[in-house]
C-alpha positions in Angstrom: 20.8 52.9 -63.4 23.7 52.8 -61.1 26.4 52.7 -63.8 26.5 53.5 -67.5 24.9 50.8 -69.6 28.2 49.5 -71.0 29.6 49.2 -67.4 26.6 47.2 -66.2 26.8 45.0 -69.3 30.5 44.3 -68.8 30.0 43.6 -65.0 27.2 41.1 -65.8 29.3 39.5 -68.5 32.3 39.3 -66.2 30.2 37.6 -63.5 28.7 35.2 -66.0 32.2 34.3 -67.3 33.4 33.7 -63.7 30.4 31.5 -63.0 31.1 29.3 -66.0 33.9 27.8 -64.0 31.4 25.7 -61.9 32.3 23.3 -59.1 30.3 20.6 -60.9 32.0 21.1 -64.2 33.0 23.6 -66.8 30.0 25.5 -68.3 32.3 26.8 -71.1 33.8 23.5 -72.2 34.0 24.0 -76.0 33.7 26.4 -78.9 29.9 26.2 -79.3 29.6 27.2 -75.6 32.0 30.1 -76.2 30.0 31.1 -79.3 26.8 31.2 -77.3 28.5 33.2 -74.5 29.8 35.6 -77.1 26.3 36.1 -78.5 24.5 36.2 -75.2 26.7 39.0 -73.9 26.8 40.9 -77.2 30.5 40.9 -77.6 31.7 42.4 -80.9 34.9 42.2 -82.9 37.1 39.4 -84.3 36.8 35.8 -83.3 39.4 33.2 -84.0 37.1 30.2 -83.2 40.1 28.2 -82.0 40.8 26.0 -79.0 43.6 28.5 -78.1 41.0 31.3 -78.0 38.7 29.2 -75.7 41.6 28.4 -73.4 42.6 32.0 -73.2 39.0 33.0 -72.2 38.9 30.1 -69.6 42.2 31.2 -68.2 40.8 34.7 -67.5 38.1 33.3 -65.1 40.2 32.8 -61.9 41.8 36.2 -62.3 38.4 37.9 -62.5 37.0 35.7 -59.6 39.7 37.2 -57.4 38.1 40.6 -57.8 35.0 39.4 -55.9 37.1 38.0 -53.0 39.8 40.7 -52.7 40.1 44.0 -50.9 40.2 47.3 -52.7 44.0 47.5 -53.1 44.2 44.0 -54.7 41.2 44.8 -56.9 43.0 47.9 -58.1 46.2 45.9 -58.7 44.3 43.2 -60.7 42.4 45.9 -62.8 45.6 47.9 -63.4 47.4 44.7 -64.4 44.7 43.7 -66.9 44.7 47.2 -68.5 48.5 47.5 -68.6 49.0 44.0 -70.1 46.5 44.8 -72.8 47.9 48.3 -73.6 44.4 49.6 -73.1 43.7 52.9 -74.8 40.1 54.1 -74.0 38.2 55.6 -76.8 34.5 56.5 -77.4 32.9 54.4 -80.0 29.4 53.8 -81.3 28.1 50.7 -83.1 25.0 48.7 -83.5 22.2 49.7 -81.2 24.7 51.1 -78.6 25.1 54.9 -78.2 28.6 56.2 -77.4 30.5 54.0 -74.9 34.1 53.1 -74.1 36.2 50.5 -75.8 39.9 50.3 -74.9 41.0 47.7 -77.4 40.7 47.5 -81.1 38.0 45.2 -82.5 40.7 42.9 -83.9 42.3 42.3 -80.5 42.0 38.7 -79.2 38.7 37.9 -77.6 40.2 37.2 -74.2 42.0 40.5 -74.3 38.8 42.4 -75.2 36.9 40.5 -72.5 39.6 41.3 -69.9 39.7 45.0 -70.8 36.0 45.4 -70.8 35.7 43.8 -67.4 38.6 45.9 -66.1 37.1 49.2 -67.4 33.8 48.3 -65.7 35.7 47.5 -62.4 37.4 50.9 -62.7 33.9 52.5 -62.4 33.0 50.2 -59.5 36.2 51.2 -57.6 35.9 54.9 -58.4 32.2 54.9 -57.3 33.3 53.2 -54.1 30.8 50.4 -54.8 32.9 47.3 -54.3 30.2 46.0 -51.9 28.1 45.4 -55.0 30.4 42.5 -55.8 29.4 39.5 -53.7 29.4 35.7 -53.5 26.0 34.0 -53.7 24.6 33.5 -50.2 23.0 30.1 -50.9 24.8 27.3 -49.1 27.7 25.8 -51.0 27.0 27.8 -54.2 30.1 29.9 -54.7 28.9 31.8 -57.7 29.7 35.5 -57.9 27.0 38.2 -57.9 26.8 41.7 -59.2 24.2 43.6 -57.2 22.8 46.3 -59.5 19.7 46.8 -57.4 19.1 50.3 -56.0 19.1 49.2 -52.4 22.0 46.7 -52.6 19.7 43.9 -51.6 20.6 41.1 -54.1 21.8 38.1 -52.3 21.7 35.2 -54.8 23.2 34.4 -58.2 21.3 33.7 -61.4 21.5 29.9 -61.1 18.1 29.6 -59.3 19.6 29.9 -55.8 17.0 32.6 -54.7 14.2 30.2 -55.6 15.9 27.3 -53.8 16.4 29.5 -50.7 12.7 30.5 -50.7 11.6 26.9 -51.1 13.9 25.8 -48.2 12.6 28.6 -46.0 9.0 27.8 -46.8 9.5 24.1 -46.0 11.3 25.0 -42.8 8.4 27.2 -41.7 5.8 24.6 -42.6 7.8 21.9 -40.7 8.1 24.2 -37.7 4.3 24.9 -37.8 3.5 21.2 -37.6 5.4 20.7 -34.4 
């Protein structure tokens, strides 16, 4: 494990949230999709189940995406801004199956605020560990999804949308075509 479990979970959730803003359409278009995202990434706390809540979560995506495409100083400015705007106050908590970990918002804070602060706290660890190179853009042609490389040897190149498989198939077909010439 490179980072604490809660940090890794927050990084994966932040990348997944950014990747819901797809070039081909919004993968977080409605409240049922937000419900599924909430469950899939084990978020806790209050839900409003309103269109306003959905819009606030959707509005967070471009700001988080900038973290993957910015230098260290801008990443720090984005993270500090998210924490400052949310009046984050880190505290150790334990709930469910999770051992002690950090929360920096109360459970009744708006969902978008909790998501922003959890992501920001995770990025604090990334910056402090000097591991920004673990935040990448998928290398598959024209993909554009963000990637969090949690591998030990920093070798992850593709996102979770099947790009690694498509790249392998393309490479195989190119080798096979070259061998027939």
